C-alpha distance (Angstrom), angle and dihedral (degrees) to the residues before:
residue distance angle dihedral
X1 . . .
X2 3.85 . .
X3 3.96 88.4 .
X4 3.84 89.3 64.8
X5 3.91 96.2 48.7
X6 3.80 121.5 114.7
X7 3.84 91.6 -119.5
X8 3.78 91.0 51.6
X9 4.02 92.0 49.3
X10 3.83 87.7 49.1
X11 3.73 91.0 50.8
X12 3.91 89.9 50.0
X13 3.77 88.8 49.5
X14 3.74 93.7 50.7
X15 3.79 91.3 47.6
X16 3.73 89.3 55.2
X17 3.87 90.3 63.0
X18 3.80 96.6 41.6
X19 3.74 121.1 118.5
X20 3.90 93.6 -120.4
X21 3.81 89.6 52.4
X22 3.82 91.9 49.4
X23 3.83 88.6 52.6
X24 3.83 90.5 55.7
X25 3.74 94.7 40.1
X26 3.87 92.4 52.6
X27 3.87 90.1 45.8
X28 3.78 96.5 -118.3
X29 3.81 95.1 167.5
X30 3.70 127.2 -144.3
X31 3.79 120.2 -166.8
X32 3.78 119.3 -130.9
X33 3.80 123.4 -160.2
X34 3.80 88.2 8.0
X35 3.82 90.8 -70.7
X36 3.71 144.1 101.6
X37 3.75 100.7 -81.0
X38 3.73 97.3 136.1
X39 3.86 117.2 -162.2
X40 3.84 83.8 -161.8
X41 3.72 90.3 70.9
X42 3.84 94.6 60.2
X43 3.80 91.4 85.7
X44 3.91 86.7 63.7
X45 3.86 97.7 53.9
X46 3.84 92.7 88.1
X47 3.75 96.8 33.3
X48 3.84 92.7 -110.6
X49 3.74 137.4 73.4
X50 3.70 116.0 -71.0
X51 3.74 89.3 -135.6
X52 3.86 88.3 74.5
X53 3.90 90.4 56.2
X54 3.71 111.0 28.2
X55 3.79 94.1 173.3
X56 3.78 98.6 26.4
X57 3.81 95.7 115.2
X58 3.84 94.7 48.0
X59 3.76 92.4 43.0
X60 3.81 95.7 49.1
X61 3.81 91.9 44.3
X62 3.80 93.8 53.8
X63 3.80 92.4 43.5
X64 3.84 89.2 50.3
X65 3.81 93.8 45.5
X66 3.91 91.6 50.2
X67 3.80 91.4 57.8
X68 3.78 98.1 38.6
X69 3.77 113.0 30.6
X70 3.74 96.3 153.6
X71 3.78 92.0 50.7
X72 3.87 89.1 65.0
X73 3.83 91.2 62.5
X74 3.70 102.5 36.3
X75 3.73 103.4 41.1
X76 3.74 101.2 54.8
X77 3.75 97.2 137.4
X78 3.77 112.7 85.6
X79 3.76 100.0 -132.4
X80 3.88 91.1 49.7
X81 3.79 86.6 64.7
X82 3.69 86.7 79.9
X83 3.80 91.6 64.1
X84 3.80 90.7 54.7
X85 3.81 88.8 48.9
X86 3.76 91.9 57.3
X87 3.82 87.6 64.3
X88 3.82 92.1 47.6
X89 3.80 90.2 108.1
X90 3.71 87.0 79.0
X91 3.80 89.7 68.8
X92 3.88 106.3 29.7
X93 3.76 92.0 175.5
X94 3.81 91.9 61.2
X95 3.77 96.6 48.4
X96 3.80 96.8 97.3
X97 3.83 91.1 41.6
X98 3.83 89.7 52.0
X99 3.79 93.2 49.3
X100 3.82 90.4 50.1
X101 3.74 93.2 52.1
X102 3.64 90.3 43.9
X103 3.79 91.5 56.5
X104 3.81 90.9 42.1
X105 3.86 93.6 54.6
X106 3.83 91.5 43.6
X107 3.71 93.6 50.2
X108 3.81 93.4 47.1
X109 3.80 88.6 46.0
X110 3.78 86.9 56.1
X111 3.64 97.2 49.0
X112 3.84 92.6 44.3
X113 3.82 86.1 54.6
X114 3.77 86.5 66.3
X115 3.83 88.1 73.5
X116 3.97 93.7 73.0
X117 3.95 88.2 44.6
X118 3.80 91.9 53.3
X119 3.79 89.8 45.3
X120 3.81 91.3 48.7
X121 3.87 90.2 54.6
X122 3.69 89.7 44.6
X123 3.78 91.4 48.1
X124 3.91 89.8 52.2
X125 3.81 92.2 48.0
X126 3.79 92.0 45.6
X127 3.91 91.6 50.1
X128 3.89 87.2 50.9
X129 3.77 87.2 50.2
X130 3.76 94.2 47.6
X131 3.85 92.7 48.0
X132 3.85 92.2 46.8
X133 3.85 93.8 47.9
X134 3.80 91.0 44.4
X135 3.74 90.8 52.8
X136 3.75 90.8 44.9
X137 3.83 90.7 51.5
X138 3.85 92.1 46.7
X139 3.72 91.0 51.2
X140 3.80 91.6 47.0
X141 3.85 90.4 48.3
X142 3.76 91.8 49.3
X143 3.72 90.1 49.1
X144 3.79 91.1 51.1
X145 3.78 93.3 47.4
X146 3.75 91.0 52.6
X147 3.74 90.8 48.3
X148 3.83 92.5 47.9
X149 3.76 90.6 51.4
X150 3.68 93.9 50.8
X151 3.87 92.0 50.5
X152 3.83 90.5 46.5
X153 3.81 90.6 51.1
X154 3.80 90.9 49.7
X155 3.78 92.9 48.1
X156 3.87 92.3 47.1
X157 3.79 90.0 62.3
X158 3.87 94.3 55.2
X159 3.80 104.9 31.3
X160 3.76 117.8 85.2
X161 3.79 115.3 -133.5
X162 3.79 95.0 -143.3
X163 3.72 89.6 65.0
X164 3.91 91.7 62.4
X165 3.76 103.8 33.7
X166 3.83 125.6 -148.2
X167 3.78 96.0 -70.3
X168 3.82 88.3 65.4
X169 3.78 88.8 61.5
X170 3.71 89.6 59.4
X171 3.73 91.9 48.4
X172 3.82 88.1 51.9
X173 3.69 91.2 52.1
X174 3.79 92.2 48.6
X175 3.84 88.6 48.5
X176 3.76 89.4 54.1
X177 3.71 93.1 50.0
X178 3.72 92.2 49.0
X179 3.76 91.4 49.9
X180 3.77 92.5 48.2
X181 3.86 91.3 51.0
X182 3.66 89.1 48.0
X183 3.74 92.1 53.4
X184 3.69 93.1 49.0
X185 3.83 91.4 50.6
X186 3.80 91.5 49.4
X187 3.83 89.2 54.4
X188 3.76 93.9 53.7
X189 3.79 122.3 84.9
X190 3.77 113.9 -92.4
X191 3.73 122.5 -113.8
X192 3.75 90.5 -108.5
X193 3.72 91.6 53.4
X194 3.77 92.8 51.5
X195 3.83 92.9 48.5
X196 3.81 87.7 48.7
X197 3.89 92.0 51.1
X198 3.96 92.6 48.4
X199 3.81 93.1 50.2
X200 3.87 92.6 46.2
X201 3.75 89.8 48.5
X202 3.76 90.5 49.3
X203 3.83 93.1 51.1
X204 3.83 95.8 38.6
X205 3.76 92.3 54.6
X206 3.71 92.1 57.2
X207 3.71 94.6 -131.5
X208 3.80 92.0 178.0
X209 3.79 92.8 59.0
X210 3.88 92.0 45.4
X211 3.79 91.4 52.1
X212 3.78 92.0 45.0
X213 3.74 93.1 52.4
X214 3.63 93.5 46.5
X215 3.72 87.8 70.2
X216 3.63 100.2 35.7
X217 3.89 122.5 117.9
X218 3.69 132.7 -166.5
X219 3.78 125.0 -53.8
X220 3.76 102.7 -143.3
X221 3.81 141.5 -32.3
X222 3.82 116.5 26.7
X223 3.83 115.9 16.7
X224 3.82 107.5 -122.7
X225 3.70 92.0 -141.4
X226 3.74 90.3 74.4
X227 3.80 92.3 54.0
X228 3.77 109.5 45.3
X229 3.73 109.4 -3.4
X230 3.81 140.3 -97.5
X231 3.90 92.4 -64.1
X232 3.82 91.9 67.4
X233 3.81 119.6 126.1
X234 3.86 90.9 -151.8
X235 3.78 122.7 104.5
X236 3.74 96.2 -172.3
X237 3.82 136.2 15.9
X238 3.84 114.8 -172.8
X239 3.84 114.5 -170.9
X240 3.70 128.4 -175.7
X241 3.73 128.0 -124.4
X242 3.82 97.2 -98.6
X243 3.80 109.0 110.3
X244 3.74 91.8 -146.3
X245 3.78 88.5 69.6
X246 3.81 88.4 74.5
X247 3.78 88.9 60.4
X248 3.78 89.4 53.3
X249 3.74 90.5 52.9
X250 3.83 91.5 52.3
X251 3.86 89.1 48.3
X252 3.77 92.6 49.6
X253 3.86 106.8 46.6
X254 3.78 92.9 163.7
X255 3.80 89.8 63.6
X256 3.78 93.3 66.1
X257 3.69 93.5 41.0
X258 3.69 98.0 58.2
X259 3.99 130.9 -156.3
X260 3.80 121.3 -46.2
X261 3.86 104.2 -166.3
X262 3.78 122.2 -165.5
X263 3.84 111.8 -84.1
X264 3.73 94.0 -115.1
X265 3.94 91.5 49.3
X266 3.82 97.1 46.0
X267 3.77 96.1 107.3
X268 3.79 117.2 95.8
X269 3.82 95.0 -127.6
X270 3.85 95.3 39.8
X271 3.83 89.1 56.2
X272 3.84 88.4 62.6
X273 3.90 92.9 59.7
X274 3.80 100.8 67.0
X275 3.80 92.1 30.5
X276 3.79 93.0 55.6
X277 3.78 92.5 44.8
X278 3.69 91.0 53.9
X279 3.85 90.7 45.6
X280 3.79 91.1 54.5
X281 3.87 90.3 47.6
X282 3.83 90.5 50.7
X283 3.76 91.3 46.2
X284 3.68 94.0 53.7
X285 3.82 91.9 45.3
X286 3.83 91.8 45.2
X287 3.77 130.6 -164.5
X288 3.78 118.2 -98.8
X289 3.80 96.5 -112.0
X290 3.73 127.0 171.8
X291 3.88 108.4 -124.2
X292 3.74 117.1 -142.6
X293 3.73 126.4 -178.1
X294 3.89 119.7 -144.7
X295 3.73 124.4 -167.7
X296 3.84 106.7 -140.4
X297 3.78 126.4 -176.2
X298 3.85 130.5 -146.0
X299 3.84 137.5 169.0
X300 3.72 134.8 -106.5
X301 3.93 86.6 -129.2
X302 3.75 114.7 24.8
X303 3.79 92.0 -167.3
X304 3.85 93.7 54.3
X305 3.91 120.4 107.4
X306 3.92 92.5 -115.5
X307 3.73 92.3 54.5
X308 3.82 95.4 76.2
X309 3.85 89.7 51.9
X310 3.79 94.2 51.0
X311 3.65 94.8 48.5
X312 3.76 92.0 45.8
X313 3.75 89.6 53.0
X314 3.70 89.7 49.7
X315 3.64 93.7 50.1
X316 3.88 90.6 52.4
X317 3.84 89.8 53.2
X318 3.81 90.8 53.9
X319 3.87 92.2 47.9
X320 3.89 91.9 51.2
X321 3.71 113.6 90.0
X322 4.02 89.0 -149.6
X323 3.76 96.2 57.1
X324 3.79 103.6 90.3
X325 3.69 128.1 113.4
X326 3.86 94.1 -145.6
X327 3.77 107.0 63.5
X328 3.82 93.7 -176.4
X329 3.71 92.2 53.3
X330 3.86 90.2 49.4
X331 3.83 90.5 51.0
X332 3.84 89.1 51.8
X333 3.76 93.2 51.0
X334 3.79 92.4 44.6
X335 3.80 91.3 50.2
X336 3.79 93.1 46.5
X337 3.77 93.1 49.9
X338 3.83 96.9 43.5
X339 3.83 91.4 -145.4
X340 3.76 110.1 -168.5
X341 3.77 91.9 -137.7
X342 3.69 98.0 50.0
X343 3.93 91.7 115.4
X344 3.67 96.6 52.4
X345 3.82 121.9 133.5
X346 3.86 102.8 -88.3
X347 3.82 99.3 -176.5
X348 3.66 99.1 102.0
X349 3.87 92.7 41.8
X350 3.83 91.3 49.5
X351 3.80 90.3 52.4
X352 3.75 90.8 50.8
X353 3.83 88.4 51.5
X354 3.78 89.1 52.6
X355 3.89 91.8 51.9
X356 3.78 91.9 50.8
X357 3.77 90.7 50.1
X358 3.76 88.0 53.3
X359 3.81 93.3 66.5
X360 3.70 116.1 134.8
X361 3.94 103.4 -91.4
X362 3.83 88.2 -148.4
X363 3.91 91.3 69.8
X364 3.91 97.1 37.9
X365 3.71 130.9 69.1
X366 3.87 108.8 -157.8
X367 3.78 125.1 -164.2
X368 3.87 135.7 172.7
X369 3.76 110.2 -132.9
X370 3.78 125.2 -175.1
X371 3.72 131.4 -129.3
X372 3.89 123.5 -167.5
X373 3.76 118.8 -150.7
X374 3.84 126.0 -161.3
X375 2.95 123.8 -145.4
X376 3.77 86.7 28.9
X377 3.77 124.0 -121.1
X378 3.83 96.8 -143.8
X379 3.85 97.7 59.6
X380 3.68 109.5 60.7
X381 3.86 90.1 168.0
X382 3.79 93.9 56.3
X383 3.81 112.0 119.8
X384 3.65 87.5 -126.5
X385 3.81 92.7 63.3
X386 3.73 94.7 56.5
X387 3.85 94.1 109.1
X388 3.91 95.2 29.2
X389 3.70 136.2 90.2
X390 3.87 139.9 158.8
X391 3.69 88.9 -76.7
X392 3.83 99.0 54.1
X393 3.81 113.9 120.6
X394 3.79 115.5 -94.7
X395 3.79 130.4 -145.7
X396 3.76 119.1 -157.3
X397 3.82 109.6 -146.8
X398 3.86 124.7 -157.2
X399 3.81 108.1 -165.3
X400 3.72 126.7 -140.7
X401 3.89 131.9 -107.2
X402 3.83 111.2 -31.5
X403 3.87 87.8 -15.2
X404 3.80 130.2 133.3
X405 3.85 138.7 178.3
X406 3.89 96.8 -59.0
X407 3.85 90.9 46.8
X408 3.76 115.1 32.2
X409 3.12 74.8 160.2
X410 3.80 90.2 -67.1
X411 3.77 125.6 -7.3
X412 3.80 101.8 -129.4
X413 3.88 89.6 105.3
X414 3.71 89.4 57.7
X415 3.83 91.4 48.9
X416 3.81 90.5 49.8
X417 3.75 92.4 47.7
X418 3.89 88.1 51.8
X419 3.85 90.2 50.7
X420 3.84 88.7 53.7
X421 3.82 94.8 48.6
X422 3.85 99.7 -101.4
X423 3.83 120.1 133.9
X424 3.78 112.5 -138.2
X425 3.79 125.4 -137.4
X426 3.77 113.6 -172.0
X427 3.81 113.5 -159.5
X428 3.78 107.2 -150.0
X429 3.87 103.3 -156.2
X430 3.71 124.4 -138.0
X431 3.67 110.1 -64.7
X432 3.87 95.4 10.6
X433 3.83 98.2 94.1
X434 3.86 108.4 99.5
X435 3.73 115.2 -115.3
X436 3.90 94.8 8.3
X437 3.73 117.1 110.0
X438 3.72 126.2 -153.4
X439 3.76 115.7 -86.1
X440 3.85 94.0 -160.7
X441 3.81 133.1 20.7
X442 3.76 93.4 -100.3
X443 3.70 117.2 116.4
X444 3.95 140.7 140.8
X445 3.69 125.2 -171.1
X446 3.73 92.3 -147.6
X447 3.88 97.0 42.7
X448 3.80 136.0 -99.0
X449 3.83 122.4 -92.7
X450 3.68 92.8 -151.7
X451 3.70 93.8 52.4
X452 3.79 88.5 50.0
X453 3.70 93.6 52.1
X454 3.78 93.0 51.1
X455 3.87 88.8 50.8
X456 3.70 91.4 50.1
X457 3.88 93.9 53.2
X458 3.74 90.1 46.2
X459 3.86 93.8 55.2
X460 3.89 92.5 39.7
X461 3.68 95.3 52.5
X462 3.83 104.5 28.6
X463 3.80 108.0 28.0
X464 3.72 112.2 30.6
X465 3.78 137.0 46.7
X466 3.88 121.8 -100.8
X467 3.77 115.4 -81.0
X468 3.74 93.2 16.7
X469 3.88 111.9 161.8
X470 3.68 110.7 -112.6
X471 3.78 129.7 -172.6
X472 3.95 135.3 -169.0
X473 3.66 122.4 -133.3
X474 3.86 128.4 -177.3
X475 3.80 129.0 -173.9
X476 3.82 122.1 -160.8
X477 3.84 108.8 -52.1
X478 3.80 86.8 9.4
X479 3.82 89.1 69.4
X480 3.71 91.3 72.3
X481 3.87 96.9 69.9
X482 3.75 89.4 36.3
X483 3.86 92.3 60.2
X484 3.82 96.1 36.4
X485 3.77 93.6 50.7
X486 3.76 92.6 49.5
X487 3.90 94.4 48.6
X488 3.94 89.4 50.4
X489 3.78 96.3 42.0
X490 3.86 95.4 42.7
X491 3.79 89.8 48.4
X492 3.76 92.9 48.6
X493 3.83 90.2 51.0
X494 3.79 94.6 61.2
X495 3.89 97.6 31.7
X496 3.86 94.2 45.6
X497 3.76 106.8 21.9
X498 3.88 89.4 168.0
X499 3.81 92.2 63.6
X500 3.82 120.6 76.2
X501 3.70 117.5 -110.7
X502 3.85 131.1 -176.3
X503 3.76 111.7 -106.2
X504 3.74 134.3 -171.0
X505 3.72 137.2 -167.3
X506 3.78 92.5 -129.9
X507 3.88 144.1 -25.8
X508 3.78 138.5 -143.0
X509 3.80 129.6 -158.7
X510 3.79 121.6 -164.0
X511 3.83 117.6 -153.5
X512 3.86 98.8 -24.8
X513 3.80 120.1 -172.3
X514 3.77 97.7 -142.5
X515 3.86 106.6 -154.5
X516 3.79 103.9 46.2
X517 3.79 92.6 -172.1
X518 3.75 86.5 72.7
X519 3.82 109.3 15.2
X520 3.87 99.0 96.5
X521 3.76 97.8 48.0
X522 3.73 117.0 120.1
X523 3.77 93.3 -108.3
X524 3.82 89.2 61.5
X525 3.78 107.5 24.8
X526 3.68 92.2 52.6
X527 3.82 134.4 -150.3
X528 2.95 133.3 -49.1
X529 3.85 96.9 14.7
X530 3.87 96.6 63.3
X531 3.79 90.5 53.5
X532 3.84 90.6 42.6
X533 3.78 96.0 54.6
X534 3.87 102.1 32.8
X535 3.91 94.9 79.2
X536 3.76 91.0 49.6
X537 3.67 94.9 49.0
X538 3.82 90.9 51.3
X539 3.76 91.2 50.2
X540 3.82 97.6 45.7
X541 3.85 98.8 44.6
X542 3.82 104.0 23.1
X543 3.76 116.0 25.3
X544 3.86 95.3 42.0
X545 3.77 88.5 51.7
X546 3.73 100.4 30.1
X547 3.82 100.6 122.3
X548 3.88 91.3 50.7
X549 3.64 93.7 46.0
X550 3.77 97.4 49.1
X551 3.75 91.8 53.6
X552 3.87 86.3 61.5
X553 3.83 98.8 39.3
X554 3.75 121.7 -11.5
X555 3.75 95.7 178.9
X556 3.83 91.1 56.3
X557 3.76 89.8 52.7
X558 3.66 90.3 51.9
X559 3.80 92.3 50.1
X560 3.91 91.2 49.3
X561 3.77 91.8 50.4
X562 3.86 90.7 48.4
X563 3.73 92.1 48.0
X564 3.94 113.2 122.9
X565 3.77 97.7 -165.2
X566 3.72 135.9 28.2
X567 3.94 96.0 -105.8
X568 3.79 92.9 56.4
X569 3.72 87.9 49.3
X570 3.84 90.4 55.3
X571 3.73 89.5 46.3
X572 3.75 92.2 54.0
X573 3.84 92.8 46.5
X574 3.81 95.3 58.0
X575 3.86 94.6 99.2
X576 3.83 89.4 63.6
X577 3.84 91.1 54.9
X578 3.90 93.3 73.2
X579 3.79 95.8 -111.1
X580 3.59 98.4 95.7
X581 3.74 103.9 -133.2
X582 3.77 142.2 25.3
X583 3.75 95.5 -97.9
X584 3.73 96.7 55.5
X585 3.71 90.7 39.2
X586 3.85 93.2 63.7
X587 3.78 91.8 37.7
X588 3.72 89.8 59.9
X589 3.76 108.6 35.7
X590 3.86 105.6 23.6
X591 3.83 101.9 123.1
X592 3.79 94.4 -145.8
X593 3.85 94.0 57.4
X594 3.83 95.4 87.8
X595 3.73 104.0 6.2
X596 3.71 89.9 137.1
X597 3.76 92.0 64.8
X598 3.81 90.7 69.6
X599 3.86 114.8 110.8
X600 3.82 97.0 166.0
X601 3.83 109.5 105.6
X602 3.77 104.9 -98.1
X603 3.89 135.9 -168.8
X604 3.70 121.0 -168.9
X605 3.83 123.4 -170.5
X606 3.81 122.7 -159.2
X607 3.74 135.8 163.1
X608 3.74 127.5 -146.4
X609 3.87 89.8 -139.0
X610 3.73 95.8 54.6
X611 3.76 108.2 134.8
X612 3.81 94.9 -165.4
X613 3.83 102.9 40.8
X614 3.80 103.2 39.7
X615 3.79 111.3 -143.9
X616 3.84 87.5 -130.8
X617 3.79 85.5 77.1
X618 3.79 91.1 70.2
X619 3.79 99.2 46.0
X620 3.80 103.6 36.7
X621 3.69 120.2 106.2
X622 3.75 115.8 -100.8
X623 3.82 113.6 -112.3
X624 3.86 92.4 -152.8
X625 3.74 119.0 106.3
X626 3.85 96.6 -134.0
X627 3.83 91.6 58.8
X628 3.78 94.2 63.2
X629 3.70 95.1 -133.8
X630 3.83 94.7 -62.1
X631 3.72 125.8 144.7
X632 3.74 119.0 -112.6
X633 3.75 87.0 -115.1
X634 3.81 90.2 58.9
X635 3.74 91.5 44.7
X636 3.83 91.9 53.9
X637 3.79 90.9 48.2
X638 3.80 85.3 59.5
X639 3.86 92.5 51.0
X640 3.85 106.4 102.5
X641 3.67 101.4 -127.9
X642 3.80 106.6 20.6
X643 3.76 132.1 125.6
X644 3.79 125.9 -174.0
X645 3.79 121.9 -172.2
X646 3.87 118.0 -169.2
X647 3.85 113.7 -164.2
X648 3.67 129.8 -153.9
X649 3.82 90.4 -128.2
X650 3.88 138.0 4.4
X651 3.80 104.7 114.5
X652 3.73 113.9 -145.0
X653 3.75 108.1 -28.2
X654 3.81 105.0 -34.9
X655 3.90 98.8 90.6
X656 3.87 88.9 175.4
X657 3.71 111.6 -160.1
X658 3.81 140.5 -167.4
X659 3.83 101.0 -167.8
X660 3.74 129.1 -165.5
X661 3.83 94.1 -55.7
X662 3.83 90.3 54.5
X663 3.82 96.2 -126.4
X664 3.81 115.3 130.9
X665 3.72 91.7 -166.3
X666 3.87 129.7 66.0
X667 3.77 136.1 -172.2
X668 3.68 119.5 -79.7
X669 3.87 105.9 -128.6
X670 3.77 93.2 -157.9
X671 3.83 104.1 49.1
X672 3.87 100.5 17.2
X673 3.80 90.0 -120.6
X674 3.71 131.8 110.0
X675 3.85 131.1 -81.7
X676 3.79 136.0 176.7
X677 3.76 117.0 -80.4
X678 3.74 108.8 -114.7
X679 3.86 119.9 -166.8
X680 3.73 91.1 -163.1
X681 3.81 94.8 54.1
X682 3.89 93.2 45.2
X683 3.87 92.4 47.2
X684 3.80 92.0 46.7
X685 3.78 92.5 54.0
X686 3.80 91.7 42.9
X687 3.94 89.7 50.6
X688 3.87 90.3 52.0
X689 3.92 91.2 51.2
X690 3.66 92.0 46.7
X691 3.80 94.0 46.4
X692 3.85 89.3 51.0
X693 3.74 86.6 59.6
X694 3.83 102.2 40.3
X695 3.88 95.7 36.6
X696 3.77 101.9 27.7
X697 3.77 92.5 136.9
X698 3.71 89.8 69.5
X699 3.78 93.2 76.2
X700 3.82 90.2 66.0
X701 3.85 92.5 56.8
């Protein structure tokens, strides 16, 4: 009652204009405990400016604690909060309060985790300082010793021994021993340095998180202890109803074990450091891909009646062996694959290609996208092709944000796939190929399903042998088009069996964000990564194509350039996707819309400490009517052939691992050198191999 009194309202209004509140509202950050706990981020915890709700956090906290006093004590670990939220239906009035506190604690947990990252960087710098200072002292001691020897040698030639006596010789020897000991002591690290190193090691290794995770159980659904034992590094394992998935789990023991990173690389931010350094080294070295250009077609308006006809004609063109602008390349592919029907009469098919090419350019948006293949198809004598042929299984890769074939991010998964006998085909989405501008104002940050289908038919009918096993792999933002495509194609297969639909033996998604209408907001894609990536996204997709995009929708370009976070950028970019507006865009391409329609065996890997794809995304209740208020975790559990593994650590993509042998590096099968051991890469390849055994019949679909 007091909160609605006029005096209380005046007090709230006064607080809005106070200098302290202005500091918070304008995000002037102060650091607590010498870390990255940013007070400025509090205005993002509820997804709206804190100026609209000055006491929202305190009000919701006390409301929540009044209804759930025992939960405050028992659920102290951040990811266990999801289990309590699953029971929130008992107290509907506290649901919004619980979600707000959940986001608050997870955000603070994220920013507190910056302490070990800062300590790790300080430790590295301090080690460098100790090494350099020790070398400097060693050099100085050596110079002093040489200088002392020279002086003593000069004195010995002029000083008469009788004046000193034999006792003086003993004194001189003692002096030398004392001097030598002092020199050694001066070279050794000081006590203060040793204490500093120990403290930095303790903080950088994130001991608190390691102890906490050692006692963590499952979040919801199936208890992990019943699957792989108490030593598991998983917090949750969601398995669909298909009984064959249990065979998969037996064939992939590493999946149910989870990653065990080195102690010093346990922290979510620290894992990024060696991982990004390796990625940059691999990017500079480069993999010897074969670059292929594929012409794809899209519509100005994807929802128009003519669009289905245009896309169907384009698919026919890619399925026809005669529709290729490079006859010599076509001949090489035909020869290498030794197709039995290579000499068939192509007159009718060529005429169909010409008819398709005659489409009205006013209703079709054409683009040339690139795919990179390793090992290459066009060099059968390459040493990389020794164990490969046209029937070798193929993995389609959808890279992450602003990434391409040399940085998916990282290429260790391509190297692991090569080691296991899988050929990799990286699909560089529109706007993602370096130094290649857009040809038409059609672009989608998360990828286009129609483009992907045209690439699929091109590969299936022009590059690989019939019945070649094919797999679908998405990383980070590349998981959106992977899941959306599968849901549409699998649904088409059982609704319209007479229509051709792309099919895969299995698919993997690494660190998906689920609901893409909210995944990139500041309360989910956390600081500093949102601010770090946003300028690069604007430069890659907007500034490099600004003139072309402004001809189509100048206001949308202005909105994209004015966006202050990645989610606002995606909202503003909706007109360039072909769906006209933001509402239709998310209705058509949001991967969680029809996730339960997927029948392809699907593995999803997430980590509770992911700073870019908040684990809340998986466990929150869906706001969409056709989902009946269920969480995405519950919806995936109902998906026939889906598995979701949630790990205690792994960050966003690295999933660094030191398996049973204790080594956090493994041999690079391409160069023969060394590379970081990634649990996600190893599990993905093992999953594909197991799926090829368990679901082998799918390659004949």
